[in-house]
VOGU-3710 file (C-alpha; in Angstrom, 3 decimals, decimal comma):
1> xxxxxxxxxx> 19,214/-12,877/7,280  17,328/-10,386/5,107  13,558/-10,251/5,575  11,103/-9,161/2,859  10,349/-6,041/4,899  13,934/-4,925/4,359  13,823/-5,188/0,561  12,605/-2,472/-1,789  11,868/-3,242/-5,416  11,226/-0,602/-8,034
11> xxxxxxxxxx> 7,474/-1,107/-7,687  7,321/-1,240/-3,872  6,137/2,388/-3,397  3,047/1,603/-5,496  1,370/0,400/-2,325  1,181/4,071/-1,317  -1,068/4,915/-4,280  -4,257/3,580/-2,716  -6,432/5,876/-4,855  -5,860/3,426/-7,729
21> xxxxxxxxxx> -6,180/0,151/-5,815  -9,897/-0,290/-6,575  -9,596/0,511/-10,294  -9,250/-1,905/-13,193  -5,561/-1,568/-13,995  -3,778/-2,861/-17,097  -0,351/-4,219/-16,133  2,665/-4,654/-18,412  6,073/-6,219/-17,852  7,409/-9,674/-17,040
31> xxxxxxxxxx> 7,168/-12,172/-14,217  4,252/-12,647/-11,790  2,588/-9,349/-12,625  -0,832/-10,224/-11,232  0,622/-11,527/-7,982  2,832/-8,475/-7,586  -0,047/-6,113/-8,245  -2,342/-7,890/-5,792  0,388/-7,873/-3,139  0,719/-4,111/-3,596
41> xxxxxxxxxx> -2,993/-3,641/-2,923  -4,499/-3,538/-6,424  -7,802/-5,437/-6,527  -8,618/-5,568/-10,249  -5,712/-6,502/-12,519  -5,779/-7,043/-16,283  -2,691/-8,348/-18,087  -1,628/-7,519/-21,623  -2,176/-11,160/-22,537  -5,735/-11,135/-21,167
51> xxxxxxxxxx> -6,466/-7,966/-23,131  -4,971/-9,492/-26,289  -7,155/-12,591/-25,934  -10,239/-10,476/-25,344  -9,488/-8,327/-28,405  -7,521/-10,583/-30,792  -7,734/-8,102/-33,670  -5,510/-5,584/-31,867  -2,214/-7,507/-32,014  -1,341/-7,667/-35,707
61> xxxxxxxxxx> 2,449/-7,355/-36,061  3,263/-11,056/-35,674  1,553/-12,777/-38,620  1,513/-16,121/-36,805  -0,614/-14,639/-33,995  -3,254/-13,036/-36,174  -6,659/-14,725/-35,897  -7,443/-17,020/-38,811  -11,133/-16,147/-38,671  -13,017/-13,026/-37,665
71> xxxxxxxxxx> -13,693/-13,440/-33,931  -17,092/-12,655/-32,389  -17,538/-9,271/-30,691  -16,109/-9,042/-27,203  -18,666/-8,598/-24,434  -18,398/-8,209/-20,702  -14,762/-7,151/-20,619  -14,166/-4,416/-18,015  -13,223/-0,885/-18,958  -9,564/-0,234/-18,199
81> xxxxxxxxxx> -9,142/2,638/-15,722  -5,363/2,947/-15,522  -2,028/1,457/-16,569  0,855/0,099/-14,499  4,179/-0,341/-16,286  6,218/-2,664/-14,063  9,125/-3,228/-16,429  10,139/-4,045/-19,965  7,860/-6,647/-21,594  8,931/-9,503/-23,857
91> xxxxxxxxxx> 6,867/-8,584/-26,922  7,367/-4,849/-27,162  5,223/-4,458/-30,273  2,237/-6,076/-28,543  2,516/-4,011/-25,368  3,149/-0,756/-27,228  0,141/-1,333/-29,485  -2,310/-2,402/-26,773  -1,276/0,258/-24,246  -1,653/2,923/-26,933
101> xxxxxxxxxx> -5,058/1,484/-27,860  -6,178/1,691/-24,243  -5,023/5,293/-23,897  -6,613/6,406/-27,176  -9,925/4,671/-26,413  -10,172/5,730/-22,765  -9,992/2,114/-21,658  -12,250/0,541/-24,315  -9,887/-0,700/-27,046  -12,631/-2,550/-28,900
111> xxxxxxxxxx> -14,538/0,641/-29,629  -14,200/2,834/-32,687  -11,786/5,705/-32,277  -13,601/8,909/-31,370  -12,069/12,100/-30,023  -8,813/11,229/-28,272  -9,245/11,845/-24,521  -6,720/14,147/-22,890  -5,546/13,968/-20,238  -5,432/10,241/-20,865
121> xxxxxxxxxx> -5,867/7,448/-18,312  -3,408/7,548/-15,393  -0,090/5,764/-15,904  2,082/4,495/-13,059  5,569/3,610/-14,312  8,347/1,796/-12,458  12,048/1,461/-13,244  13,276/4,195/-15,587  16,765/2,878/-16,402  17,476/3,437/-20,093
131> xxxxxxxxxx> 20,287/0,863/-19,993  21,524/-1,842/-17,660  24,571/-4,065/-17,519  24,365/-7,845/-18,018  26,902/-10,390/-19,250  27,253/-8,681/-22,609  30,132/-6,271/-23,125  27,789/-3,357/-23,804  24,754/-2,207/-21,771  21,327/-3,644/-22,605
141> xxxxxxxxxx> 18,011/-1,845/-23,115  16,097/-1,215/-19,899  12,533/-0,208/-19,149  13,471/3,419/-19,741  13,957/2,522/-23,390  10,475/1,022/-23,527  9,041/4,166/-21,926  10,866/6,268/-24,510  9,226/4,234/-27,292  5,773/4,591/-25,752
151> xxxxxxxxxx> 6,203/8,337/-25,259  7,401/8,801/-28,829  4,541/6,787/-30,312  1,889/8,565/-28,261  3,209/12,005/-29,168  3,542/11,107/-32,854  -0,013/9,771/-32,978  -1,733/12,448/-30,872  0,599/15,439/-31,026  0,547/15,565/-27,212
161> xxxxxxxxxx> 2,879/14,546/-24,431  2,384/11,289/-22,575  1,846/12,076/-18,898  2,665/9,965/-15,859  0,670/9,959/-12,684  3,787/8,593/-11,010  7,347/7,698/-11,952  8,694/5,240/-9,417  12,091/3,637/-8,935  15,476/5,256/-9,166
171> xxxxxxxxxx> 16,055/8,160/-9,639  12,606/9,222/-8,390  12,669/10,937/-4,985  9,506/8,971/-4,162  11,580/5,793/-3,996  14,268/7,309/-1,797  11,676/8,783/0,553  10,027/5,366/0,790  13,421/3,756/1,450  14,100/6,282/4,192
181> xxxxxxxxxx> 10,786/5,423/5,827  11,560/1,688/5,793  15,089/2,234/7,119  13,769/4,243/10,038  11,046/1,656/10,574  13,646/-1,122/10,705  15,781/0,921/13,089  12,860/1,208/15,480  12,252/-2,559/15,330  15,915/-3,171/16,141
191> xxxxxxxxxx> 15,739/-0,846/19,111  18,028/1,735/17,528  17,795/4,849/19,664  20,134/7,282/17,908  18,483/9,363/15,150  19,505/8,466/11,600  21,149/11,520/10,086  22,806/10,169/6,929  21,709/7,742/4,239  24,152/5,962/1,924
201> xxxxxxxxxx> 22,945/4,981/-1,549  25,117/2,440/-3,391  24,843/1,738/-7,118  26,674/1,157/-10,399  24,713/3,475/-12,703  25,499/7,209/-12,573  22,331/8,063/-14,489  19,991/6,369/-12,007  21,772/5,450/-8,778  24,008/8,488/-8,346
211> xxxxxxxxxx> 21,563/10,915/-9,972  18,740/9,695/-7,744  20,752/9,796/-4,528  21,995/13,293/-5,248  18,523/14,421/-6,276  17,144/13,149/-2,977  20,012/14,805/-1,138  18,935/18,056/-2,773  15,384/17,344/-1,659  16,527/16,832/1,931
221> xxxxxxxxxx> 18,482/20,071/1,850  15,732/22,102/0,238  13,001/20,532/2,383  14,613/22,261/5,318  13,622/25,481/3,574  10,173/24,219/2,585  11,144/23,608/-1,044  9,780/20,268/-2,151  10,623/20,463/-5,844  14,335/19,619/-5,535
231> xxxxxxxxxx> 15,509/19,095/-9,115  12,268/17,969/-10,764  11,603/19,662/-14,082  8,591/21,949/-14,002  6,802/21,177/-17,230  3,297/20,045/-18,244  4,380/16,437/-18,683  6,555/16,216/-15,570  5,466/13,990/-12,721  6,382/16,671/-10,198
241> xxxxxxxxxx> 2,919/17,005/-8,710  2,657/13,328/-7,814  6,187/13,364/-6,452  5,381/16,297/-4,221  2,307/14,554/-2,848  3,862/11,112/-2,533  6,935/12,388/-0,747  4,648/13,584/2,024  2,606/10,394/2,323  4,961/8,905/4,885
251> xxxxxxxxxx> 5,498/11,803/7,234  4,532/10,016/10,433  8,083/9,704/11,713  10,777/11,963/13,046  12,565/13,287/9,974  16,081/13,375/11,356  17,813/12,575/8,062  19,967/15,436/6,846  21,762/14,013/3,808  21,994/11,148/1,321
261> xxxxxxxxxx> 25,528/10,212/0,239  25,984/8,581/-3,176  28,522/5,764/-3,531  29,364/4,588/-7,059  30,735/1,052/-7,524  32,734/-0,172/-10,521  31,085/-3,567/-11,047  28,278/-2,618/-13,441  27,434/0,136/-15,908  30,198/2,390/-14,579
271> xxxxxxxxxx> 33,797/1,373/-15,279  36,593/3,026/-13,318  39,275/4,576/-15,559  42,002/4,337/-12,944  42,242/8,065/-12,347  40,454/8,885/-9,119  41,103/12,594/-9,493  39,150/12,574/-12,756  36,554/10,052/-11,681  33,555/12,106/-12,789
281> xxxxxxxxxx> 35,040/14,367/-15,438  33,772/12,281/-18,327  30,298/12,073/-16,822  29,892/15,749/-16,017  31,071/16,729/-19,479  28,810/14,165/-21,144  26,155/15,913/-23,189  23,974/12,839/-23,825  21,462/12,552/-20,986  20,302/8,971/-20,404
291> xxxxxxxxxx> 17,846/9,944/-17,694  14,104/10,100/-18,096  12,422/12,953/-19,949  10,708/14,281/-16,829  13,941/14,870/-14,924  16,168/17,795/-15,772  19,797/17,252/-16,709  22,157/18,642/-14,102  25,778/17,434/-14,504  26,429/17,935/-10,806
301> xxxxxxxxxx> 23,849/15,250/-9,988  25,996/12,675/-11,805  28,973/13,251/-9,527  29,097/10,654/-6,737  30,128/11,457/-3,213  32,511/8,479/-3,344  33,766/5,879/-5,819  34,744/2,407/-4,617  35,396/-0,931/-6,292  32,377/-2,943/-5,135
311> xxxxxxxxxx> 29,483/-3,167/-2,681  31,644/-4,599/0,097  33,948/-1,583/-0,138  30,885/0,681/-0,093  29,583/-0,907/3,105  32,991/-0,638/4,737  33,158/3,021/3,725  29,765/3,715/5,319  30,891/1,916/8,490  34,004/4,038/8,596
321> xxxxx> 32,081/7,280/8,043  29,731/6,364/10,881  32,614/5,277/13,144  31,345/1,693/13,256  34,559/0,065/12,041
//
């Protein structure tokens, strides 16, 4: 039986960012956004739909949703103090417009546009996958595609880079550090005495799963030499500062972990070509980088430690490596 404490979602590490929990945060995505945000510790949550209803003149792309009469001025609506992007929304045009309005107006989208504030309001973004695999024969757009649209629009409108206070979810090292903490926490609850020295990260997407595992492996190696910036791009828009801080938020345990092994499965985005010897040649020679803007492209990070058929094979491989089989 799997308990909720053993499950990590892309947004789970947001509970570490307590400095934003008392702010009025605009949330975007799908599903029970308010419930998720409250469960993570956020006290004041505003949805895109609530913002659209408060300011009906902002959402103008869909003609059927435009107000038929001029609405009265909005009063009493709280100033937005930050943005949480949980995942791809349903109506991209609405979310892109309203999030941009909030950033340009410093949280007061009903006001006239004055000087554009910069840096803008803090943005916490989860789940950076550009593409993901569903039942269709070709990959589908993921939240990374939505982020790319938002970044492009903001830069085109303002001439400046969109900045993230935090990028969370694979391949962010913040997520892997958080996973390591929970694994060690679960080991203690189970009475596991031996120190955990190796982590195994299983996934089907080289650009997020393998890249992230290898990036965190680099972090583990470099952390031994007091180098926290393992692989993050040093640039004004990069979320390296938050990653450096967040990675150290959970340092109240014995850091025995020495490596993170990446295991690529062939049941999703990645499709095995039948030639194990050349299993990563196409990826390492690929010049199109599907990763997020704030992470540098390093072909070696796309090369998995192992390739297996499915998750069951990956688990059996880990058992074998740990002499548990």
